[in-house]
C-alpha positions as CSV (number, residue, x, y, z in Angstrom):
1,X,107.6,129.8,80.2
2,X,108.4,126.3,81.4
3,X,107.9,125.2,84.8
4,X,110.8,123.3,86.6
5,X,108.6,120.2,86.8
6,X,108.2,120.1,83.0
7,X,111.9,120.6,82.4
8,X,112.5,117.7,84.9
9,X,110.1,115.5,83.2
10,X,111.4,116.0,79.7
11,X,115.0,115.5,80.8
12,X,114.0,112.3,82.5
13,X,112.1,111.1,79.4
14,X,114.8,111.9,77.1
15,X,117.3,110.0,79.4
16,X,115.1,106.9,79.7
17,X,114.3,107.5,83.4
18,X,110.7,108.4,83.2
19,X,109.1,104.9,83.6
20,X,109.5,101.1,84.4
21,X,112.7,99.5,83.8
22,X,112.4,96.9,80.7
23,X,114.3,93.7,80.9
24,X,117.6,94.0,79.4
25,X,118.8,92.4,76.2
26,X,121.5,93.2,73.7
27,X,119.3,95.1,71.6
28,X,118.0,97.2,74.5
29,X,121.6,98.0,75.8
30,X,122.6,99.2,72.4
31,X,119.4,101.4,72.4
32,X,120.3,103.0,75.6
33,X,123.9,103.7,74.4
34,X,122.3,105.3,71.2
35,X,119.8,107.3,73.3
36,X,122.5,108.7,75.8
37,X,125.1,109.5,72.9
38,X,127.7,109.3,75.7
39,X,128.3,106.6,78.3
40,X,131.3,107.7,80.4
41,X,134.0,105.1,80.9
42,X,136.0,105.1,84.2
43,X,138.2,102.6,86.0
44,X,136.4,103.1,89.4
45,X,134.9,99.9,90.4
46,X,133.2,100.5,93.9
47,X,129.9,99.0,93.1
48,X,130.4,98.2,89.5
49,X,132.5,99.7,86.7
50,X,131.1,103.2,86.1
51,X,129.9,102.6,82.6
52,X,127.8,99.6,83.6
53,X,125.8,101.6,85.9
54,X,123.8,103.8,83.6
55,X,122.5,100.4,81.9
56,X,121.7,99.0,85.2
57,X,119.8,102.2,86.1
58,X,117.6,102.1,83.0
59,X,117.2,98.3,82.4
60,X,116.6,95.1,84.5
61,X,119.3,92.3,84.7
62,X,122.0,93.8,82.6
63,X,124.5,91.4,81.2
64,X,128.0,93.2,81.3
65,X,128.9,91.0,78.2
66,X,126.3,93.0,76.1
67,X,127.8,96.3,77.3
68,X,131.3,95.0,76.4
69,X,130.2,93.8,73.0
70,X,129.1,97.4,72.0
71,X,132.7,98.5,71.3
72,X,134.2,95.0,70.3
73,X,134.8,93.6,66.7
74,X,134.8,95.0,63.2
75,X,132.1,97.6,62.2
76,X,130.7,98.1,65.6
77,X,128.0,100.9,65.9
78,X,129.9,102.2,69.1
79,X,133.6,103.0,70.1
80,X,135.4,104.5,72.8
81,X,136.5,108.2,72.3
82,X,137.3,111.3,74.2
83,X,133.8,113.0,74.8
84,X,132.7,113.4,78.5
85,X,136.2,112.2,79.4
86,X,136.6,108.8,78.0
87,X,133.2,107.6,76.7
88,X,131.4,104.8,74.7
89,X,129.9,107.0,71.6
90,X,128.5,106.1,68.5
91,X,131.1,105.3,66.1
92,X,129.7,108.0,63.7
93,X,130.5,110.6,66.4
94,X,134.3,109.8,66.3
95,X,135.4,112.1,63.6
96,X,133.5,115.1,65.1
97,X,135.0,114.3,68.5
98,X,138.5,113.9,67.1
99,X,138.2,117.4,65.4
100,X,137.0,119.3,68.3
101,X,139.1,117.4,70.9
102,X,142.0,115.8,68.9
103,X,144.9,117.6,70.8
104,X,143.3,117.3,74.2
105,X,145.9,115.0,75.4
106,X,149.3,115.9,73.9
107,X,151.0,113.3,75.8
108,X,153.9,112.8,73.3
109,X,154.7,116.3,72.5
110,X,157.6,116.4,74.9
111,X,159.5,113.7,73.2
112,X,161.9,114.6,70.6
113,X,160.0,114.8,67.2
114,X,162.2,111.9,65.5
115,X,162.0,109.7,68.5
116,X,158.0,110.3,68.7
117,X,157.6,109.6,64.8
118,X,159.7,106.5,64.9
119,X,157.7,105.0,67.9
120,X,154.4,106.2,66.1
121,X,155.5,104.1,62.9
122,X,156.8,101.3,65.0
123,X,153.6,101.0,66.8
124,X,151.2,101.4,63.7
125,X,153.3,98.4,62.1
126,X,152.7,96.4,65.1
127,X,148.8,96.9,65.0
128,X,148.8,96.2,61.4
129,X,150.6,92.9,61.7
130,X,149.0,91.7,65.2
131,X,145.6,93.4,65.3
132,X,144.4,95.2,68.5
133,X,146.9,95.4,71.5
134,X,147.1,96.8,74.8
135,X,149.8,99.1,75.8
136,X,151.4,96.2,77.7
137,X,151.3,94.1,74.6
138,X,152.9,96.8,72.4
139,X,155.5,97.3,75.0
140,X,156.5,93.6,75.1
141,X,156.3,93.3,71.2
142,X,158.4,96.3,70.2
143,X,162.0,95.5,69.3
144,X,163.3,98.8,70.7
145,X,160.8,99.7,73.5
146,X,160.5,103.2,74.6
147,X,161.8,104.2,78.0
148,X,160.1,103.8,81.4
149,X,157.7,106.0,82.9
150,X,158.6,109.5,84.4
151,X,157.0,111.5,87.1
152,X,154.9,113.2,84.5
153,X,151.1,112.6,84.5
154,X,150.4,109.1,85.6
155,X,153.9,107.8,85.3
156,X,153.1,106.3,81.9
157,X,155.8,104.8,79.8
158,X,156.6,106.6,76.6
159,X,154.9,103.8,74.6
160,X,151.7,104.4,76.6
161,X,152.1,108.2,76.1
162,X,152.6,107.6,72.1
163,X,149.6,105.3,72.0
164,X,147.3,107.8,73.9
165,X,148.4,110.6,71.8
166,X,147.6,108.8,68.6
167,X,144.3,107.8,70.1
168,X,143.4,111.3,70.9
169,X,144.4,112.5,67.5
170,X,142.2,109.9,65.9
171,X,145.2,107.9,64.2
172,X,144.2,104.9,66.6
173,X,140.8,103.8,67.8
174,X,139.6,101.4,70.6
175,X,138.8,97.9,69.9
176,X,137.4,97.7,73.6
177,X,138.8,97.0,76.9
178,X,140.2,93.5,78.5
179,X,138.9,92.2,81.8
180,X,141.4,94.2,83.7
181,X,140.3,97.2,82.1
182,X,143.3,97.9,79.7
183,X,142.4,99.8,76.4
184,X,142.9,97.8,73.2
185,X,144.3,100.0,70.4
186,X,143.8,99.3,66.8
187,X,144.0,100.8,63.4
188,X,140.7,102.5,62.5
189,X,140.8,101.1,59.0
190,X,141.0,97.5,60.4
191,X,138.0,98.2,62.6
192,X,135.9,99.9,60.0
193,X,137.1,98.6,56.6
194,X,134.7,100.8,54.5
195,X,136.4,103.9,56.4
196,X,132.8,105.4,57.7
197,X,134.3,105.7,61.1
198,X,138.0,105.7,60.5
199,X,139.8,109.1,59.8
200,X,137.0,110.1,57.6
201,X,136.1,113.8,57.6
202,X,133.1,115.2,59.4
203,X,130.1,114.9,57.1
204,X,129.5,118.2,55.4
205,X,126.8,120.5,56.9
206,X,125.2,123.0,54.5
207,X,124.4,125.2,57.2
208,X,128.1,125.3,58.4
209,X,129.1,127.1,55.4
210,X,132.2,125.1,55.0
211,X,133.3,125.3,58.6
212,X,134.5,122.0,59.7
213,X,134.6,122.7,63.4
214,X,130.8,124.2,63.3
215,X,129.9,121.1,61.3
216,X,131.2,118.8,64.0
217,X,129.5,120.9,66.8
218,X,126.2,120.8,64.9
219,X,126.4,116.9,64.7
220,X,127.3,116.6,68.6
221,X,124.9,119.2,69.7
222,X,122.0,117.4,67.9
223,X,123.0,114.3,69.9
224,X,123.3,116.2,73.1
225,X,120.0,117.8,72.8
226,X,118.2,114.8,71.9
227,X,119.9,112.9,75.0
228,X,119.0,115.7,77.4
229,X,115.7,116.9,76.2
230,X,116.3,120.4,77.5
231,X,119.1,122.3,78.9
232,X,121.0,125.4,79.1
233,X,123.9,126.1,76.6
234,X,126.8,124.9,79.1
235,X,124.9,121.7,80.0
236,X,124.5,120.7,76.2
237,X,128.2,121.6,75.6
238,X,129.4,119.5,78.6
239,X,127.6,116.5,77.1
240,X,130.6,115.9,74.9
241,X,132.9,118.5,76.5
242,X,132.6,120.5,73.4
243,X,133.6,124.3,73.5
244,X,130.6,126.3,75.0
245,X,130.9,129.1,72.6
246,X,130.8,126.9,69.5
247,X,127.9,125.1,70.9
248,X,126.0,128.3,71.2
249,X,126.6,129.0,67.5
250,X,125.4,125.5,66.7
251,X,122.2,125.9,68.7
252,X,121.5,129.2,67.0
253,X,122.0,127.4,63.6
254,X,119.8,124.4,64.7
255,X,117.0,126.9,65.9
256,X,116.9,128.6,62.7
257,X,116.4,125.0,61.1
258,X,113.7,124.2,63.5
259,X,115.9,121.6,65.1
260,X,116.2,123.4,68.7
261,X,113.7,125.5,70.4
262,X,114.5,128.5,72.6
263,X,112.6,128.3,75.9
264,X,112.7,129.8,79.3
265,X,112.7,127.7,82.7
266,X,111.0,128.9,85.8
267,X,113.5,127.3,88.2
268,X,112.4,129.5,91.2
269,X,114.9,132.4,91.0
270,X,114.2,136.0,90.2
271,X,114.7,135.7,86.5
272,X,113.6,132.9,84.2
273,X,116.6,130.8,82.8
274,X,117.2,130.8,79.0
275,X,117.6,127.2,77.7
276,X,117.2,125.1,74.7
277,X,115.0,122.3,73.9
278,X,114.7,119.3,71.5
279,X,111.4,120.1,69.5
280,X,110.8,116.4,69.2
281,X,111.3,115.7,72.8
282,X,108.1,114.3,74.6
283,X,106.9,115.6,78.0
284,X,105.9,112.5,80.0
285,X,102.6,113.2,82.1
286,X,104.4,112.0,85.2
287,X,107.9,110.6,85.9
288,X,107.5,107.2,87.8
289,X,111.1,105.5,88.0
290,X,112.7,104.6,91.1
291,X,116.5,103.9,90.5
292,X,119.9,104.7,91.5
293,X,122.3,107.0,89.5
294,X,126.1,106.9,89.7
295,X,128.1,110.0,89.6
296,X,129.1,109.5,86.0
297,X,125.5,109.0,84.8
298,X,124.8,111.3,81.9
299,X,121.5,112.5,83.8
300,X,123.5,113.9,86.6
301,X,127.3,114.4,85.6
302,X,126.7,118.0,85.0
303,X,126.6,119.1,88.6
304,X,125.2,122.6,88.1
305,X,122.4,121.1,86.3
306,X,121.5,118.8,89.3
307,X,121.4,121.9,91.6
308,X,119.3,123.8,89.0
309,X,116.8,121.4,88.2
310,X,116.6,119.2,91.5
311,X,118.1,121.5,94.2
312,X,120.7,118.8,95.1
313,X,124.3,119.5,95.7
314,X,126.0,116.4,94.5
315,X,129.7,115.9,94.7
316,X,132.1,112.8,94.4
317,X,133.9,112.0,97.6
318,X,136.8,109.9,95.9
319,X,138.9,113.1,95.4
320,X,138.1,114.7,98.6
321,X,140.1,114.2,101.8
322,X,138.2,111.9,104.3
323,X,137.6,114.7,107.0
324,X,135.9,116.8,104.1
325,X,133.5,114.0,102.6
326,X,129.9,115.0,103.3
327,X,128.2,112.1,101.4
328,X,130.8,109.3,101.8
329,X,133.4,108.0,99.1
330,X,131.2,107.1,96.3
331,X,127.6,108.3,96.7
332,X,124.8,107.4,94.5
333,X,121.7,109.3,93.9
334,X,118.2,107.9,94.4
335,X,115.7,108.9,92.0
336,X,112.1,108.8,92.9
337,X,109.8,110.2,90.2
338,X,111.0,113.6,89.4
339,X,112.8,114.1,92.6
340,X,116.5,113.1,93.8
341,X,115.5,112.0,97.3
342,X,118.7,110.8,98.8
343,X,122.4,110.0,98.4
344,X,123.8,106.7,99.5
345,X,127.4,105.4,99.6
346,X,127.3,101.8,98.4
347,X,130.4,99.5,98.1
348,X,130.7,96.0,97.0
349,X,132.9,93.6,99.0
350,X,133.7,90.7,96.8
351,X,136.6,89.1,98.2
352,X,137.0,87.1,101.5
353,X,134.5,84.8,103.1
354,X,131.7,87.0,103.4
355,X,130.9,88.8,100.1
356,X,128.2,91.5,100.4
357,X,127.2,94.9,99.4
358,X,127.7,97.5,102.2
359,X,125.6,100.6,102.6
360,X,128.1,102.8,104.2
361,X,125.7,105.8,104.7
362,X,122.6,107.4,103.6
363,X,121.5,111.1,103.7
364,X,118.1,112.4,102.8
365,X,117.6,115.4,100.6
366,X,115.7,118.3,101.7
367,X,112.2,118.4,99.8
368,X,112.1,122.1,100.1
369,X,115.1,122.7,98.2
370,X,113.7,121.2,95.1
371,X,112.7,124.0,92.6
372,X,109.0,124.3,91.8
373,X,106.1,121.8,92.5
374,X,106.9,118.2,92.0
375,X,103.9,116.4,93.6
376,X,104.0,115.1,97.3
377,X,107.3,114.6,98.5
378,X,107.9,110.8,99.9
379,X,108.1,110.5,103.6
380,X,111.6,109.6,105.1
381,X,110.3,105.8,105.6
382,X,109.2,105.7,101.9
383,X,112.6,107.0,101.0
384,X,114.4,104.4,103.1
385,X,112.2,101.7,101.7
386,X,113.1,102.7,98.1
387,X,116.7,102.9,99.0
388,X,116.6,99.4,100.5
389,X,114.9,97.9,97.7
390,X,117.4,99.5,95.1
391,X,120.4,98.4,97.2
392,X,119.1,94.7,97.2
393,X,118.5,95.1,93.3
394,X,122.1,96.1,92.9
395,X,123.2,93.4,95.1
396,X,121.6,90.7,93.2
397,X,122.8,92.2,89.8
398,X,126.4,91.9,91.0
399,X,126.0,88.5,92.5
400,X,126.2,89.4,96.2
401,X,124.1,87.5,98.7
402,X,123.2,90.4,101.1
403,X,123.3,94.0,101.9
404,X,124.7,95.1,105.2
405,X,124.8,98.3,106.9
406,X,128.1,98.5,109.0
407,X,127.9,99.8,112.7
408,X,128.6,103.4,112.9
409,X,127.7,104.1,109.3
410,X,126.8,107.9,109.0
411,X,123.8,109.6,107.7
412,X,120.4,110.8,109.0
413,X,118.6,108.0,106.8
414,X,120.9,105.1,107.7
415,X,118.8,103.8,110.6
416,X,115.7,103.8,108.6
417,X,117.5,101.9,105.8
418,X,119.0,99.4,108.2
419,X,115.4,98.8,109.7
420,X,114.1,98.5,106.1
421,X,116.6,95.8,105.4
422,X,116.0,94.0,108.6
423,X,112.2,93.8,107.7
424,X,113.3,92.4,104.2
425,X,114.9,89.0,105.4
426,X,117.5,90.8,107.2
427,X,119.1,92.3,104.1
428,X,119.5,88.9,102.3
429,X,119.0,89.1,98.4
430,X,116.0,87.3,97.2
431,X,116.4,85.0,94.1
432,X,116.1,86.6,90.9
433,X,113.6,86.0,88.2
């Protein structure tokens, strides 16, 4: 029987969140991407682009150019694919993801087949001639561009819908993003001339008995289990948004091969929770990190796991009406040791004469809701001090000169954080190293 504390420490160790943050470098950025297996990409840019934050949470002074470089150029180790939504993944995961999710976005199927086929051929010819292009550049270069958008979906043009359809089924790949966050589409064979990450089949798995989908699930489940350390089947499946039933089959096969371990977790309920662990995962003696986690971080993007392991109900306010938000617009979680102690709504103001990072609300989490023992809980003042330090660190990383707490900002922790910032030179960001 595993205690809740052991499970948390294994998860945090697997996620690179159990100890001090090392200084960032291109090699360490790639190491984080490889460790996590999935870094979700999202256009939200409240504090920083969503895919930058997991690196900031684990490393000091991350250069966004190092993150961008992960998916740019020929033969790169990483690429963007549909996984836990759009995500940065190892290029070697692409074939398995395409097999399990290739028709997830049938955006062009509503078009007449002859029109869709002609558009796809036209687009492939353009990419062969010009190299990677955005949807806008494809539209501008096509001799007979598709019609304008409709009320369907995101009001995408037909060009964009065909591009996304080809991307989802694996006919096209991503060559990175522009500064304005537009995806650059490319022919896979031009990005990986050797074909190892183009439209190659999923590597065979003798244990899959010729079942290509199971072979894909085995590959992705290994990655998810290594990234999570321990988890129930739905958590492991959610890492890549893989089918849960297929993931359970993969876990059973891996267990037979000694690559997965069946365990039971004591999370404080009436019955132990059956789970799966990575046999090679280490159990840190203690978790000592202090950092902010954004809503798309692989450590917390599966909300049921956050409740099971940490006793915290975590919801993103972006899609919730203002009067129903309980933790602001874009709350980040404060991790202290093996506890999630607070949520803070942070937003960067970059334009105008007064650039700043605003703390628009801060809420403490109830230590009593935490499943199982986790050592002494920090006091409210200690939580506020840690949150002030992390806000100042985030502001320095984003090039903002100060952190302010607007008048009337909600949250039981807000007055304490305001006081902690005032004690730190009024919230002015100290110079970097």
